[in-house]
N, C-alpha and C positions, 0 to 999 in steps of 0.2 A: 504494499500499500504505499502511496506516495502523499507527501503533504499536499494540502490543498493549496493549488495555484491561486494566488490572490488574498489569501488569508491575511499576510503580513506585509508591512511596508517594505520598500526597496529603496536602493540606491545604486549607483555605478559601482563597479567593481575596481575599476582603474580610471584613471584620468584619459580626458580625450582632448585633442587640439585639432582644430579645422579651421582653414583660411580660404578666403574667395572674395568675392566682390558684392557690395551692396546694390541691390537692383534698382533703387532709386537714387541714391547718392552716386551710383558709379565709381565710389571710393574702395581702396582695399578694406577688408575686414576679417578679424579674426577672433575666434572664440576658443576658450578653455573650459572644459567641464570638469569639475570635481566632485567625488562622493561626498555627501552631506548625511549629517545625522537625521534619525527619525523626528517626524513632527516640524521639520524646518520647510518642508515644501520646496518649490522650485522658486529660485531666486536669481535675478541678473544683478551682477555687481558692474557698474559702469564707472569708467574713469572720467572724473570731471577736471574743473580748472584748478590750478596751484596742486597738482598732483593728488587731489582729495578723490575719494571714491564714494558713490552712491549706491545703495542696494535697493533694487525695485523688486519687490514680490511680483510672481506672476499672478495677479489678482485682477478679476473685472473692475474694480474700484480703482485700479491705476490706470486704465485705458483712457488715453487723451485723444486718439484721432483713429478713425476707422476707415480713412479714404484709400482704398486700393490695398491696405494692409493693416495689420493692427499694431498700434504704438502705445508702448507703456511710458509713463512719465511720473516723477515726483512733484510736478507743478511748480518747479522752480527752475525749470530750464534743461533738466537731466532727462534725456529720453533713450528709448531704444525700440527701434522700428523693425517690421517684418519679422515678428516672434512667432507667428503662427505655425510655420512648417517644423520649427524645432519643437514647439509645444506639442504639436501633433505627434511627432516621432516619441517624444517622452511618454505623453499619456496612452498612446498607442500600443507602446511595449510595456506599461505599466511600472514606469520608473516615478517614484512619488517624490524623492528628495534628491536636489542637485543643485550647486553652486555653479553659475554659468558667469565666467568673467569674458567681458567683451571690450576689445579696444577701440570700439567707433560706437557710431549711434545707430548701427543698423545690422542685423544678423545676416551672415553672407547668404546668397541665394542660392550657391552651388548649382546644382542642375534644375533648380526651379520646382523639386519635388522634396519629400521627405525621406527619400531613400539614401541619400549620403549621410544623414544623420542616422538612420536606422542601421545602416552598415557599421558606423563608428561605435554605435551602442553595442552592437552584436560583438564587435571584436573586443571591446572593453570588458563586457560581461556585466551581468546584473547580480546585485549582493541583496540578499535577503536580511532585512533587520528584525531584531528580536521585539517588535512591537506591532499590535495588530493594526490592519488598514481601517482607515475610517473612508466611509462613502457618505455622499449627500443623495438621500432618498427623496424622490419626488413623490408627494402626496396628493396633489390634485392638479388639474391642467392649467396652465398659463398661456396666453396668447398674445402676440404683439403683431401688429401690421402697419404698413406705410405704403399706401396706394393699392398696387395690384400685389405686393409682395407681402408675405406673412410668415409667422413661424410659432410653432405650438411644442410645449414641453409636457408630455404626459407620463404618469407612472408606469414603470416598466420594472420587470425583474432582470436587470442588465443594462446594457447599453446599446440602443438600436437607433441607427439612422434612416431617414426617409427624405432624400433631398432631390427636389425637382427643379430645374432650369428652363427657361424658355427664351432664346435669343432670335431676333429677326435677321438670322444669318442661314443660308442653306448648308453651311459646314457644320453648324451645330444644333439649331432647331430646338425641339423639345427633347429632354433626356430626364429620366429620372432613375434613381439609385436607391434600393432598400438593402441594408446589411446590419448583422448583428456585428457589433465591433468586438472582437478579441485581439490579442497581439497577432494570433495567426491570420486573422482576416485581414487587420490591418497592414501587417507586412505583406500579404499577397495580393489584395485587392486595392488598397489605396495608396501606400507610400509611395509607388513609382509615378503616380499622377502628378503631371506638372502644370505650372501655372501657364496662363495663356492671356492673349492679347490681341486686338485688332490693329492691322497696319494703318487703318484708316484714322486711329486715335493717336498715332506716334507723336506727330508734330505738336499737337494739343498737350499731350503729356509732357513732353520735352519743355514747352513754354511755361509749363507748371512747375518745372524742377523735378519732375517724376521720371522713373523708367530709364534714368539716365544710365544705368548699367544692364539695361535689358539687352538681350541677343538671342540668336538661335540656339545657343548653347544652353540656355537657362529658361526659354519661353517658346510656347508653341504659338507661332506666329499665324494669324488668321487673314488670308487675302479675300477679295470680294467673293470668291468661289472655290477657294482651294486652301490647303495647308501650305505655308510656305516651306517648312522645313523638310529638308529633302527626306528624312527618315519617316516622315508621317507621324501619326499617334502611336501611344504605346497600348492603348486600348481603343476599342471603337468608340466607347463612351468615355473618353478621357477627361472631358470637360466637366461632368456632372461628379465624376470621382473625385477631381480636384476640388470641386466645391465641397464634397463630402469631408476630404482631408482638412481644408480650411475651418470647418464646422468643428472637428475633433480639436484642432489646436485652439480656437477661439473659446470653446466651451471647457478646455482644460483650465481657464481662468477662474473657475469656480472654485479652484483651490483644493478639490478632492475628487475622485472618480465619481460621475453621476450615475445613479441607479433611474434611468429614465428612457422614454422614447421621445427622440427629436425630430420633428418635420418642419421642413421650411420649403416655400415656393418662391422662386426669383429672389432669394436671399443673397446674403454676403455677410461680411465683416459687422456692418453696422447693425444688421438685423440679428446676427448671433449675439451681440454684446447686449442689445436691447432686450432679449429674450433672457438672459441671465440676470440682467437689472430686474425685470419684472418679477422672476422667480423670488429673488432673494428680498425683493420689497414686500412679500407677504410671508409672514412667519408662520402662516398655517400651510403654506404649499410645499414645505420641506422640513426635514429633519436630518441631524448627523447621526449615523449610526456605525457601529464598531463591528468587524467582523469576528467571528468566533476565533479565540486564539489557539484552540487546538482542534482540528479537524483534518480527517484524511480521507482521500478517495482514491480510485483506482485507475484514474485517467490522466493522461499528462497535461491538458490543457481543457479548462472548462470555463464557460462564462463567468466573468470576474463578479457578477451581482450574485451567484450562488454563494459567494464567500460572505455574504452579509445574511444569510439565511437566518442565523442566529446572532442577535444583535441586542445592544442597549441604546436606547434613544439618548442622545447627548447634543445639547445645543451650546456647549461650551467653544 
């Protein structure tokens, strides 16, 4: 019998270093990730002026901007952008505690997906800590909407995504993906999906100081009626898979794994963030629960929600 996967908190087994380019700044960017103690969560340490450093928690309350990416800020000028792909990899592989040292204001885009982060985490290994994992259990539905876009969070015994997109482009059109997210399904079904953009928007984005580091090496470029990248797409529905990947990263800002079903239509970073705000604004919509400390099963990987089958409610 094996220990129940998901019952205890985790961190990295070894340090990780990655370098690349910021997709929006176009500047060199490097991160180092370090193992961290239980109950410390995911934190960014950002170098500031005068050799000082600021610690930014990966928390929905620290989000300052959701235009094309998710930005965390301390409210005093220190910020780190494009955190969603890294957070998706950490949450997707069930890494609870890690300190991320970043030398610039943006996480490197690498190949535009979570796969390089997943590969680095797999190489470093994941270390189980002697502390029960905590989950945020959704107790009742919440909904947010903006025009034709909407998102809902429902109670669920696990973490389920149902993401739909609808673009006025023959290359994308309407796509929908439903998936129960586990480390295995994230690794194989979501992690490789890359960010995408329309060639018609490039000059507008550059003028706004965005996408300065975007290239065919890190972005799926969409022309009027075709994919510009010579290799094409990694999945027939890579676009909606990337939106689902973004949702995993944005919802990781809840601070603990969510036990919920998340449904979004025509959404994005802004709607994902608003959904979390709506959830936590209602104290009757959620509770913090703790996994059973000692539980054994005979399978190697199960839905993380099952690890909270025996729990004690805790709002601390």
